[in-house]
Backbone as CSV, one residue per row, in Angstrom:
resi,resn,N_x,N_y,N_z,CA_x,CA_y,CA_z,C_x,C_y,C_z
1,MET,133.287,142.415,133.031,134.191,141.322,132.739,133.577,140.035,133.259
2,SER,133.590,138.981,132.450,133.001,137.716,132.884,134.066,136.810,133.482
3,LYS,133.598,135.948,134.354,134.489,135.045,135.071,133.875,133.652,135.055
4,SER,134.714,132.619,134.894,134.248,131.239,134.932,134.572,130.635,136.287
5,VAL,133.600,129.939,136.852,133.761,129.260,138.129,133.410,127.797,137.906
6,LEU,134.291,126.891,138.388,134.101,125.456,138.211,134.057,124.783,139.574
7,GLY,133.002,124.033,139.815,132.884,123.234,141.033,133.008,121.771,140.687
8,LEU,133.846,121.029,141.418,134.074,119.610,141.151,133.319,118.762,142.167
9,TYR,132.647,117.718,141.680,131.841,116.837,142.515,132.170,115.389,142.171
10,SER,132.094,114.512,143.178,132.316,113.088,142.943,131.003,112.330,142.794
11,ASP,129.916,112.915,143.256,128.613,112.262,143.229,127.679,112.998,142.263
12,PRO,126.983,112.258,141.386,126.045,112.923,140.462,124.918,113.662,141.171
13,ASN,124.501,113.159,142.331,123.422,113.836,143.060,123.869,115.196,143.575
14,GLN,125.134,115.295,143.980,125.653,116.594,144.419,125.718,117.568,143.248
15,ALA,126.088,117.072,142.054,126.122,117.942,140.879,124.720,118.430,140.529
16,ALA,123.729,117.546,140.646,122.348,117.963,140.396,121.892,118.985,141.436
17,ASP,122.322,118.795,142.699,121.996,119.779,143.737,122.652,121.124,143.448
18,ALA,123.868,121.094,142.886,124.551,122.339,142.529,123.799,123.067,141.416
19,MET,123.272,122.309,140.468,122.486,122.937,139.395,121.224,123.586,139.982
20,ASP,120.584,122.894,140.910,119.395,123.466,141.562,119.762,124.695,142.386
21,ALA,120.921,124.648,143.055,121.350,125.795,143.860,121.637,127.003,142.981
22,LEU,122.222,126.780,141.801,122.491,127.896,140.881,121.185,128.484,140.349
23,LYS,120.215,127.606,140.047,118.908,128.108,139.612,118.253,128.913,140.732
24,GLY,118.356,128.385,141.956,117.763,129.068,143.096,118.444,130.385,143.430
25,ALA,119.726,130.512,143.066,120.458,131.753,143.326,120.132,132.824,142.288
26,GLY,119.336,132.465,141.281,118.893,133.468,140.312,119.704,133.518,139.029
27,PHE,120.534,132.532,138.784,121.293,132.504,137.529,120.412,131.942,136.429
28,PRO,120.368,132.591,135.261,119.481,132.115,134.193,119.999,130.822,133.560
29,LEU,119.057,130.043,133.026,119.427,128.812,132.329,120.311,129.133,131.127
30,GLY,121.285,128.292,130.886,122.199,128.505,129.770,123.501,129.159,130.179
31,THR,123.575,129.700,131.403,124.832,130.309,131.858,125.693,129.304,132.600
32,PHE,125.137,128.149,132.957,125.919,127.116,133.636,125.688,125.776,132.960
33,ASP,126.679,124.884,133.079,126.626,123.615,132.379,127.367,122.552,133.179
34,VAL,127.163,121.296,132.810,127.815,120.165,133.466,128.898,119.626,132.544
35,LEU,130.077,119.381,133.109,131.181,118.758,132.382,131.443,117.401,133.003
36,THR,131.373,116.347,132.202,131.605,115.005,132.705,132.185,114.128,131.613
37,GLY,132.986,113.172,132.032,133.541,112.206,131.090,132.668,110.974,130.979
38,THR,131.657,110.861,131.822,130.741,109.733,131.823,129.506,110.100,131.010
39,PRO,129.032,109.199,130.164,127.883,109.534,129.304,126.552,109.485,130.047
40,TYR,126.182,110.596,130.647,124.863,110.725,131.266,123.886,111.222,130.204
41,PRO,122.597,110.866,130.314,121.622,111.388,129.349,121.479,112.903,129.466
42,GLU,121.089,113.529,128.367,120.909,114.975,128.377,119.802,115.346,129.357
43,GLY,120.066,116.363,130.159,119.095,116.836,131.127,119.083,116.041,132.417
44,ALA,120.030,115.102,132.606,120.046,114.274,133.810,120.331,115.090,135.067
45,PHE,121.031,116.185,134.915,121.371,117.021,136.060,120.467,118.241,136.170
46,GLY,119.486,118.328,135.297,118.597,119.474,135.312,119.131,120.657,134.537
47,GLU,120.123,120.420,133.687,120.699,121.515,132.921,119.817,121.857,131.721
48,HIS,120.048,123.005,131.169,119.308,123.487,130.006,119.771,122.712,128.766
49,VAL,118.844,122.079,128.065,119.169,121.334,126.849,118.791,122.216,125.661
50,PRO,119.792,122.752,124.938,119.457,123.637,123.819,118.870,122.854,122.645
51,GLN,117.955,123.476,121.947,117.360,122.864,120.768,118.265,123.109,119.563
52,HIS,118.539,122.059,118.821,119.416,122.211,117.663,118.594,122.601,116.432
53,ARG,119.271,123.190,115.495,118.655,123.607,114.235,119.354,122.946,113.061
54,LEU,119.943,121.786,113.296,120.746,121.144,112.260,119.915,120.710,111.062
55,PHE,118.650,120.356,111.263,117.823,119.871,110.171,117.579,120.935,109.102
56,ARG,117.752,122.194,109.445,117.505,123.262,108.468,118.621,123.365,107.433
57,PHE,119.840,123.054,107.827,120.975,123.218,106.928,120.871,122.347,105.672
58,PRO,120.613,121.025,105.767,120.509,120.249,104.530,119.309,120.630,103.673
59,ALA,118.222,121.044,104.311,117.044,121.439,103.530,117.344,122.674,102.684
60,PHE,117.930,123.699,103.323,118.268,124.903,102.568,119.356,124.618,101.537
61,GLY,120.314,123.765,101.887,121.371,123.404,100.938,120.811,122.700,99.717
62,ALA,119.865,121.785,99.925,119.263,121.071,98.801,118.451,122.014,97.917
63,ILE,117.751,122.952,98.529,116.979,123.927,97.735,117.911,124.796,96.905
64,ILE,118.991,125.250,97.508,119.956,126.073,96.774,120.610,125.269,95.664
65,GLY,120.992,124.022,95.942,121.606,123.181,94.921,120.668,122.871,93.771
66,PHE,119.399,122.616,94.095,118.404,122.350,93.061,118.218,123.566,92.165
67,THR,118.148,124.737,92.784,117.984,125.976,92.013,119.195,126.236,91.122
68,LEU,120.388,126.049,91.672,121.592,126.236,90.868,121.670,125.231,89.726
69,ALA,121.239,123.997,89.974,121.278,122.977,88.921,120.307,123.303,87.799
70,ILE,119.110,123.802,88.142,118.154,124.203,87.094,118.745,125.333,86.265
71,PHE,119.309,126.327,86.948,119.918,127.441,86.227,121.070,126.966,85.347
72,LEU,121.947,126.114,85.887,123.110,125.639,85.131,122.707,124.839,83.904
73,THR,121.804,123.884,84.072,121.432,123.038,82.935,120.599,123.814,81.902
74,ALA,119.672,124.633,82.372,118.844,125.388,81.419,119.687,126.421,80.679
75,ALA,120.564,127.122,81.394,121.395,128.129,80.733,122.347,127.491,79.729
76,THR,122.883,126.322,80.068,123.795,125.642,79.137,123.061,125.195,77.883
77,GLN,121.871,124.633,78.033,121.128,124.153,76.865,120.605,125.296,76.008
78,ILE,120.314,126.431,76.640,119.856,127.588,75.862,121.038,128.289,75.196
79,ALA,122.173,128.361,75.879,123.337,129.042,75.320,123.938,128.267,74.145
80,TYR,123.855,126.955,74.198,124.386,126.115,73.125,123.281,125.211,72.609
81,PRO,122.337,125.757,71.818,121.204,124.946,71.359,121.659,123.901,70.330
82,LEU,121.259,122.679,70.582,121.590,121.586,69.682,120.285,120.859,69.366
83,VAL,119.697,121.202,68.237,118.422,120.625,67.850,118.707,119.288,67.180
84,THR,118.132,118.233,67.734,118.319,116.892,67.160,116.958,116.271,66.907
85,GLY,116.629,116.088,65.650,115.406,115.404,65.255,114.138,116.101,65.680
86,GLY,114.164,117.430,65.823,112.971,118.178,66.168,112.595,118.096,67.641
87,LYS,113.467,117.560,68.483,113.181,117.458,69.919,113.375,118.823,70.576
88,PRO,112.739,119.050,71.732,112.898,120.349,72.394,114.334,120.567,72.882
89,ILE,114.715,121.830,72.959,116.082,122.164,73.377,116.277,121.831,74.859
90,LEU,115.309,122.203,75.691,115.393,121.895,77.115,114.815,120.493,77.354
91,SER,115.675,119.551,77.661,115.252,118.180,77.906,115.259,117.900,79.409
92,LEU,114.090,117.609,79.955,113.965,117.373,81.384,114.712,116.110,81.810
93,PHE,114.632,115.066,81.002,115.266,113.804,81.392,116.787,113.910,81.432
94,ALA,117.358,114.738,80.589,118.803,114.950,80.636,119.198,115.800,81.845
95,MET,118.270,116.599,82.339,118.551,117.476,83.474,118.387,116.768,84.814
96,LEU,117.629,115.667,84.873,117.300,115.033,86.145,118.526,114.565,86.929
97,VAL,119.488,113.971,86.253,120.674,113.464,86.948,121.455,114.617,87.564
98,ILE,121.616,115.689,86.814,122.363,116.841,87.329,121.589,117.517,88.459
99,LEU,120.260,117.594,88.350,119.443,118.162,89.423,119.616,117.355,90.709
100,TYR,119.571,116.035,90.601,119.711,115.186,91.785,121.113,115.327,92.390
101,GLU,122.138,115.258,91.566,123.511,115.303,92.071,123.840,116.650,92.715
102,MET,123.414,117.734,92.110,123.686,119.056,92.693,122.913,119.254,93.995
103,SER,121.680,118.738,94.041,120.899,118.850,95.277,121.584,118.090,96.406
104,MET,122.007,116.860,96.135,122.656,116.048,97.169,124.008,116.626,97.570
105,LEU,124.781,117.102,96.612,126.101,117.664,96.917,125.972,118.884,97.823
106,SER,125.091,119.796,97.479,124.951,120.999,98.304,124.300,120.678,99.650
107,ALA,123.435,119.657,99.728,122.858,119.262,101.017,123.937,118.684,101.932
108,VAL,124.836,117.878,101.377,125.916,117.294,102.181,126.887,118.368,102.642
109,ILE,127.268,119.270,101.750,128.211,120.334,102.115,127.593,121.249,103.176
110,SER,126.326,121.607,103.005,125.697,122.480,104.000,125.476,121.752,105.325
111,THR,125.322,120.424,105.302,125.216,119.663,106.544,126.521,119.707,107.316
112,VAL,127.643,119.560,106.617,128.950,119.644,107.279,129.155,121.039,107.868
113,VAL,128.801,122.066,107.117,128.900,123.438,107.623,127.977,123.620,108.832
114,GLY,126.773,123.045,108.774,125.840,123.130,109.884,126.345,122.432,111.136
115,ILE,127.019,121.300,110.966,127.581,120.597,112.123,128.654,121.445,112.781
116,VAL,129.483,122.088,111.971,130.533,122.946,112.534,129.910,124.128,113.271
117,ILE,128.877,124.723,112.695,128.233,125.881,113.329,127.497,125.465,114.598
118,GLU,126.715,124.382,114.554,125.952,123.936,115.719,126.855,123.425,116.838
119,SER,128.042,122.933,116.495,128.987,122.472,117.518,129.793,123.618,118.101
120,ARG,129.576,124.807,117.597,130.282,126.021,118.033,131.795,125.841,117.920
121,LEU,132.216,125.348,116.765,133.641,125.161,116.501,134.126,126.285,115.621
122,PRO,135.303,126.749,115.727,136.259,126.477,116.796,135.869,127.264,118.043
123,ASN,136.169,126.686,119.189,135.857,127.322,120.460,136.975,128.302,120.802
124,VAL,136.712,129.584,120.598,137.737,130.609,120.792,138.004,130.844,122.273
125,ASN,136.961,130.719,123.095,137.089,130.937,124.527,136.722,129.640,125.251
126,PRO,137.675,128.733,125.441,137.324,127.429,125.987,136.868,127.440,127.440
127,GLY,137.195,128.471,128.197,136.763,128.540,129.583,137.653,127.717,130.499
128,ILE,137.108,127.324,131.629,137.880,126.637,132.657,137.633,125.138,132.560
129,TYR,138.669,124.354,132.904,138.574,122.897,132.833,139.556,122.291,133.829
130,ASP,139.252,121.087,134.272,140.128,120.331,135.158,140.279,118.929,134.568
131,ASN,141.489,118.421,134.522,141.734,117.105,133.929,141.104,115.973,134.729
132,ARG,140.776,116.203,135.968,140.155,115.154,136.778,138.719,114.852,136.339
133,ILE,138.148,115.692,135.499,136.802,115.426,134.978,136.822,114.181,134.104
134,THR,137.898,113.975,133.350,138.001,112.776,132.513,138.271,111.534,133.347
135,GLU,138.649,111.696,134.602,138.918,110.559,135.483,137.702,110.168,136.313
136,GLY,136.579,110.835,136.121,135.358,110.433,136.801,134.662,111.509,137.611
137,LEU,135.324,112.637,137.852,134.650,113.708,138.584,133.659,114.419,137.678
138,ILE,132.723,115.114,138.289,131.715,115.875,137.551,131.941,117.346,137.847
139,GLY,132.019,118.139,136.804,132.234,119.572,136.961,130.979,120.353,136.627
140,VAL,130.679,121.334,137.432,129.598,122.277,137.153,130.270,123.624,136.937
141,VAL,130.148,124.157,135.723,130.821,125.401,135.372,129.777,126.473,135.093
142,ILE,130.061,127.681,135.545,129.182,128.821,135.317,130.033,130.005,134.892
143,THR,129.545,130.738,133.930,130.194,131.963,133.484,129.306,133.124,133.904
144,THR,129.875,134.010,134.706,129.081,135.107,135.270,129.941,136.356,135.400
145,ASP,129.308,137.449,135.775,130.034,138.698,136.004,130.865,138.584,137.284
146,ASP,131.851,139.477,137.404,132.720,139.452,138.587,131.952,139.694,139.880
147,ASP,130.932,140.545,139.834,130.218,140.870,141.068,129.312,139.731,141.535
148,LYS,128.943,138.805,140.642,128.088,137.685,141.024,128.867,136.392,141.248
149,SER,130.189,136.433,141.116,130.966,135.203,141.243,130.935,134.670,142.676
150,ASP,130.863,135.547,143.667,130.787,135.084,145.054,129.482,134.330,145.317
151,THR,128.409,134.791,144.705,127.126,134.093,144.843,127.200,132.708,144.220
152,ALA,127.869,132.611,143.057,128.025,131.316,142.395,128.889,130.370,143.229
153,ILE,129.956,130.891,143.823,130.834,130.067,144.660,130.066,129.556,145.881
154,ASP,129.256,130.411,146.486,128.455,129.998,147.644,127.446,128.911,147.264
155,ALA,126.829,129.061,146.073,125.851,128.061,145.624,126.536,126.722,145.350
156,LEU,127.733,126.760,144.747,128.449,125.518,144.469,128.938,124.864,145.764
157,ASN,129.385,125.660,146.715,129.831,125.115,148.002,128.680,124.529,148.804
158,SER,127.498,125.117,148.698,126.350,124.623,149.455,125.923,123.225,149.002
159,ALA,126.280,122.855,147.771,125.945,121.525,147.259,127.027,120.504,147.583
160,GLY,128.105,120.934,148.232,129.148,119.988,148.641,130.270,119.823,147.648
161,ALA,130.749,120.912,147.062,131.839,120.836,146.087,133.124,120.393,146.750
162,MET,133.860,119.493,146.065,135.176,119.064,146.549,136.183,120.188,146.419
163,GLU,136.083,120.897,145.299,137.028,121.979,145.007,136.343,122.980,144.091
164,ILE,136.720,124.251,144.243,136.218,125.329,143.395,137.404,125.963,142.699
165,LYS,137.303,126.115,141.365,138.337,126.779,140.580,137.736,128.008,139.912
166,GLN,138.557,129.034,139.748,138.113,130.256,139.081,139.077,130.604,137.971
167,ALA,138.533,131.210,136.915,139.389,131.676,135.818,138.907,133.018,135.332
């Protein structure tokens, strides 16, 4: 069973020390994070900065949309052949607008889906939180097993936590 432990700090240096203490206690990167209402740069506290994969979603969406548009326009022109003045049945110039629009539409839709996936929405297990974080305190939260929660509490206390909460 996993347990969330939250340490509250008033000083950013203490929060950074708590992150170092958790690393030193043997907790792997990605199991603990910083919660703050103040916009600090990513990695300012020494936390793990995950790499995003958002750029892949519009690329794959555009490829899928382009492929679907080629199939749609070619199948329509072949299924309903309309020969006018000896011109070819498959007209590339008539297909270009539909190819562009379908590519852009599917790229935009897949980008929105990618944002939802990369943001991990909806958050089914929100974990522990304290409203004082929005008032200026800095929270260091870690999710760990029950048997290691005492080690996490000791590491957070060693950095000078104002308060420790468990959930």
